[in-house]
N, C-alpha and C positions, 0 to 999 in steps of 0.2 A: 329122513322123511318129514320130521318136524319142520325143518327149514323149507322144504318144498311146500308144505301146507301154508306156511307164513307167506311165501311168495305168491301162492295161488290166491290167498286172501287179498294181498296187495294188488294183484292183477285185477281181481273182481272189483275192488274199490276204485281202481283207476278207470274201469269202464263206466262205473256209475257216475263219475264226476266229469266226464268228457263229452258233453252234448255236441261239441263242435265236430267231433269225429263221426258221430251218428249222422249229423247234418250232411257231412261230406258223402257218406254212403248212400243216404236216402234222397237228399235234396240238392246235391251239387255242392259247390264251394261253401265252406262254413262262413259264419258272419265275420270271423277273424280275417279270413282271406279277403272277404268283400270289403273289410274296413281298410287294412293296410297291406294285404298281400302276404302276410306272415301267419303261420299256424298258431294254434293255441299252445299253452305251456305244456311241457313234458314233465310230469311229476316224477318223484323218486320211485313211486309205486310202479309206474309204467316202465321205467328203465329196468327195474329189477325183473318185472314180468317178461320183458322182451329178452333179457339175458337168459332167463331160465327157459324161455320158449324155444331157444335154439336147440335144446336137447330134450324137450318134453312136448306133449301135445298141447301145452298152454298156448302155443302160437296160434292155435285154431280159435282161441277165445279172446286173446288180447288184441285190442284195436290197433291198426297200423297208424303210425304218426302221419299227419297230413303234411304234404310238402308245400314249401313256399310257392306262391303263384301270383306274381304282380299283375298278371293279366286278369285275375279274378276280381280286382278292386273295382268297386263302384265309383262313380264320378259325381262330383259336386254335391247337390242336396241329397242324392241317394246315398252317397258315401257318408255324409253327416248323419243321416238317419240310422244306417246300420251300425256305425260306430257308437251312436248314442244308446242302442239297445244293450251294448256290452258295458257301457259306462254308467248308465242311469236307469236301465230297465228294471222291471219288477222282479225278474229272476235272472239267474246266470250272470250277475254283475261280476266283472273281473275283480278279483281280490288280490292278485299278485301286484304289488306296488310298482314294480318295474314295467310289467306289461301294461299296467294302466297308463303309465307315462307315454309309452309308445302309441297306445290307442288315442290318447288325448292329442298328441301331436299329429297323428293321422287325421283326426277330425278337424284340427286346425288347418291342415293342408286342404282338406275337402271344402272347408269354408272359403279358402282363397280361390279354389276352382269355381265356387259358386259366387265369387265376388262379394262375399260377406266378410270384409276385411276386419271390421271391429270385432266380430265374433271370433275370428282366428286369433286376434291379439288376446282376447279374453281366455281362450283355451290354452294358449301358451303361458299366460300368467298363472292359470290354475295348475298346469303341469309343473311349472317352476316352484310354485308354493308347496305342492305335494313333495317334490324332490327335497326341498329345504326341510320340511317337517320330518321326513324319513331319515335325514342326515346324509343323503346321497351326495350333496354338494360339498361335503367335507372330504370326500374320497378323491384324491388327486387323479385317479384313473378315470373316474366318472366325469370329473371336471374337464379333462382334456379330450373327452370323446363325446358321449351322449349330451352332456350339458351344453355343448356348443350348438346343439340344435335349437335351443330356446331363442338366442339372439338371431340366429339365421332365419328362422321362420317368421319371427316378429318383424325383422327388417324387411323381409319379402313383402309382408302385408303393408308396412309403412310406406315402402316405395310406391306401391299401387295407390296409396292415399296421397301421394305427392309430398310426403314428409321425409325428404331425402337426407337431411342433416341428422335427424334422429336415427334413421336406419343405419347410416355409416358409423355413428357413435356407438351403437350396440355392437357392431362387428369389431370395432376397435377394442372395445372393452373385453370381449371374449378372447381376442388375440393376445393381449398382454399376459394372460394367465399361463400361456404356454409358448413363450417367444423363442424357445430353442428346440421345440419338439417338431420333428421334420414334417410329418404329414399334416398336422394342424396348421403349421406355417404355410405350407405350399397350397393347402386347400382353402385358406381363408379368402373369402370372396371380397374383392374390392370393386365396388360399383362406381368406378371413377367417373363415368360419363355423366353422373348425376351431381358430382361435386366439383364446382368451379374453384373452390378454395380448399386448401388442405385441412384435414381434421386434426385434432390434437395429437393423435397417435400415428398419423400417417407416415411421418418420417421414420418412426420405429418399424412399422410394417414393411416399408420399402427396403429399409436397411437389412432387416432379418431375412426377407425373401432372397435378397442378393447374396447374403452370407451363407444361408442354408443350401442354396442352389445357385452358385455363381453364374450359370448361363442366364439367370433372370436379371442380370445387370441391364440387359436391353429393355426389359419390362420396366425396371426402375427409371431408366433414362427417359423412356416415353412419357411416363407419368410426370416426371420433373419438367419435361418440355411443355406439357399441357399446363403446368402451373407457372410457366414462364421462368423457371429457375435453370437457366441455361449454363451457368458456371458449374452448378452441381451436376447437371445432366452430362456435360462434356467430360467431367471427371469419371462418371460411370461409363460413358462410351469409350474413353481411353483405357479404362480398366478391362473392358470387354476385349479390346485388342490384345492387351497383355495376357489375359486369360487364355485366349486362343493360341498364343505363342507357346504356352505350357501344355494346354489341352491337346492341341493338334499342330505340332510344330512343322509338319510337312505341308500344311495348307494355310496360306494367308487368305483371310476373308475380305474380299473387296467391299462387300456390303458394310462390314464393320468400319473400314477406313472412310467410306463415303458418309456414313451416318455421323461419325465423329467429326468430319470436316464441317458438316452443316451445323452441328451443335456448337462447335467452337466459333463458327462464324456468327451465329446468333448471340453468343456470349460476348462477342467483340474481340476475341483473341484471334486475330487474323494470321499471326505467325504460325500458330498451331493449326488453324483451319487450312492454310495453304499447304502445310506439311502433310496433313492427312489427305487432302485432295490429290496431291502429287503421288502419294503412296497408292491411292485408289486407281488413278489412271495408269500408273506404271504396272501395277499388278494385273489390271485388266488386259493391258497390252501383252504382258508376259504370258498370261494364260492363253490368250488367243494365238500367240506365236507357237506355243507348245501344243496346240490343238486341244486345249482343255478349256473351252469356252464356259463362261458362267452358266449355271443352270437357268437363271432368269436374267439374261443380259438386259432386257427391257427395264427391269427394276433398277439396275445399276445406272443405266443411262438417265433415267428419270431423276435419280438422286444427284447425279452430276449436273443435270440441267438446273435443278433448284439451287445448287451451289453457285452455278454461273450467274443466276439471277441475283443472288445475294452479293456476289462479287461486283456485278454491275452497279448495284445500289451503293455499295461501299466506295466505289470509284466515282460516284456522282452521276453515273449514267442512269438516272432514275426512270426516265421515259422508256428506255430500252428494257429495263427490268420490269416495269409495269406491263408493257406490251407482251413480253414473253411469258409473264406469269398469267395474265388474263387470257392468253390464247389457249391455255390448257383448261378444259372444263372440269377436270377432276385429277387430284393427286392421290396416288395409291401407295407408292413406295415410302415417301417420307412420313415421319410421325405426324399425327394430327396436330400436336402442339407446334411443330416446326412450320407446318402449312399456315396455321392460324397466326403465328407470330410474323411470318413473312407477309401475309395479307395485311396485318395491322401496320407494318412498316410502309408498305407501298400505298396504302389508302391515305396515309397522313398527307395533308395538304394537296391531295389530288383534285383535279377538276372533275366535274360531272361526266365529261366525255371519256375520262380515263377509267371510270368505274363500270366496266363491262366484264363479261365472262367470269373468270376466276376472282375478279375484284368486285363483282356486283354486290356480294353479301358482306356484311360486317363480321368481325370475329364473333360477336355475340349471336348473330344469326346462324353462323356455322355451328356454334356450340349447341344452340337450341335445336337445330335441325338434327344433329347427331343424337342428342338426348331423346328427342321425340321418336326417332327411328329405333333407338335401342329399347325404349320402353314398349313400343309397339311389338317388336320382335320378342321381348321377354314375356309380355302378356299372352302373345299368341302361343307360346310354349306351355302356358298353364293348362291348355286343353289336351295335352298329350298323356295325361295321367301317369307320368313318370318323372319328369324333370323336377317338379316341386318336391317329390318324395326324396330326392337326393339330399335335401336339407336335413333329413333325419339321419343322424349319425348312429353308427353302431356303438357298442359299449366295450371299452377296453377291459380286459381281465388282468388283475394284478399278477396272476400266475404267469401270464404270457411274458411279462416284463421281468419278474423276479427269477424265472427259470433261466434267464440268460446271464444272471449276475456273475457267476463264476468265470464264464468265458470273457465277459466284458471287462471285469476288473483284473484279469490276468494279463499283466503287461510284460512279464518275463516269458519269452518264447510264446508270443501271441499265437492263438489258434484261429484268429479272425483275419489278421493281416498277413498277406503273402510276404515272403522274405525278399523277393526281387521286385524292383521297380518295373512299372509298366510304361515303357517309353519306346516301344518298337514302332510306333506310328502306324500300326496295322489295325487290330480290332478296336483298341481303345486310344492309342496314341497319347497317353497321359503320363506326364512326368511325375509319377507318384505311385502309391501302393494300392492294390486292390483289396477290398474288404469283402469277406464272404462268410455267410452262415448258412449251413445246410438245413438247420432247423429254425423254428421260431415263427410266430405269426408275422404277417406283413406289417401290422400295426406297430409291433415292438422292434422289428428288425432294424429299421432305419435309425431310430433313436439309439439302439445298441451300437450301431456303427459310429454314430456321431460321438457318443460318450466314450467309446473305446478309443477313438481318434484323439480326443482331448486327454485322456489318461496316458496314452502313448506319448503324446507331445510333452506332457509334464515329466514323464519318466525319462525321456530322451534329452530333457533340458531345453525344450522349446517353449516359448510363451504363446506362440501363435501357430496356426495351421489353417489350411483351407480344405474344404470338404465338398464332395459332390455325390448326391444319390443317383444311382442308375435305376430308373423306374421301369425296368424291362425284365422279362423272364422271371427268374427266381428272385431277382433283386440283389444288387450289389451296391457297394459304396467305394468311393475313392478318397484318399487322403494325401495331402502334400504338406510337409512340415516347412515352415517359413524360417529361413535363416535370418538372424537379426539385421543384417545389412539390407534385406528386402522388405523389412517391416513397413516402411512408408510406401514403397512401390505397390504392395499388395493390400494396402489399408482399406480399400473399398470392398474387399470380399474375403478377408481373412477373419478367423474367429479367435477369440481369447480363450485359451484352454481352461483357465480357472472359472470363468463365467459359465461356460458350458457344463463343467463338472458340478458347479453349485446348483444349477437347475435340474439337470437330468439325473443326478444322484438321488433325487427325491423319488423317482419312479423306477430306477434300476439301482437300488442301493448296494453297498458292498455285501458279500456273502454273510458276514457276521450279523449284519442288520437284518437280512432276509431271515436268518435263523431265529432271531429274536422276535420278528413279526409273526412268524409261524407259531411260536410258543404262545404269544399273546392271543392269537386267534383261537388256539386250542383251549386256553383257559376260559375264553368268553363262551365257548360252546358247552362247557360243563354245567 
């Protein structure tokens, strides 16, 4: 009875401190929902009251928690105003330091919607300062999740102010802090259309993306081609071919062959370029003869056409190359970098009469045109009241990662990796092992797979392995251990086991360290 009275008091107290719920009942969405689409805090008192309410009449009195509702968000200046009442109002000012950060970033987003970019940058700075003062930035879980929102939102505002270099530098800085954490690596936004020159950390970003998810080798190659680094790009293209031989040995990809041929041609390696061109044409013919035409045969033909133009140029048939390139008003299948480089080759020493169609514009004009179009499309999305909010990350919980520690660090009779290789060429067709966890948050699961792969590699005597996250359904991973003789062959997309362990053991530590952490937390609470 005494315990019931205590909980009743807690329930009554919770009703007294939750004006947002009363607003929901009497006036529609609370100011919290109008600010960022997320409800007010759930206090310990409310939680206890609702638990007891399941078996008592307290449920009649305890207010129901408000559900998240992004559609309730205000837009632009209206959003700024409603967020400000929770941050700076005369009463009901948000006192939860974490919730304040969320509201501050929401107000920054609303400033961007209203095109008040300097005000958005100021709000991000305020949020970052408060996070530093509260010690949140020293938390590795916070740093890998919510803290990434600060540079992302500030960079978004800087781009709209035309300060592209500053914007990408911020993104680069946030990336370095978690360069082996799967979801942060994959979701780091590279606004490459605004950067004609590589940033200081760009090589690292491209490298990590391709190693954390090897299918992104094509993404890496495209960016290197934009930068004119065709020797490096062709190495990535060739690695994509090798990866496909392992990933899907039953299916040779004509597109991979053709893209590699163009990249090697622009790198000046005509022996390799011709080899991959011949592989592309042979594979195209074989698939046609087998009644298995390419899904997008027009794309393959376009790639082969561009290769032929480069071949004509290489053989000194420059006028033929110019005429065939200019005749096409738009190139879709080749990378933008490959088209731009070909344009530059063919415009060199050309007469005015030759500069028509696809040769009318300079590489600089092509770049500016793409950048202007990209910025226009980006700013247009600012009005949808959702895209900008994707820049606000959730917050990782230490418990989500630490709860996986025992399974991750158990390398004898692993409970995560399947015993048999998956190389049946059917569902996955991958010459490697499937990684599966039935429990765990999606935030922690992929890092758990990656760290477990590195620990298994070390346990089995391998220095390197490669990994692939399967971002579908419940979420799986794949691992392939690299034999020493294949180290150089797979060097574009393999991972060093010790480097991965060094970083990820900070967030999924061994069980004995998890135990020690919990003891230390209990002492702090006393």
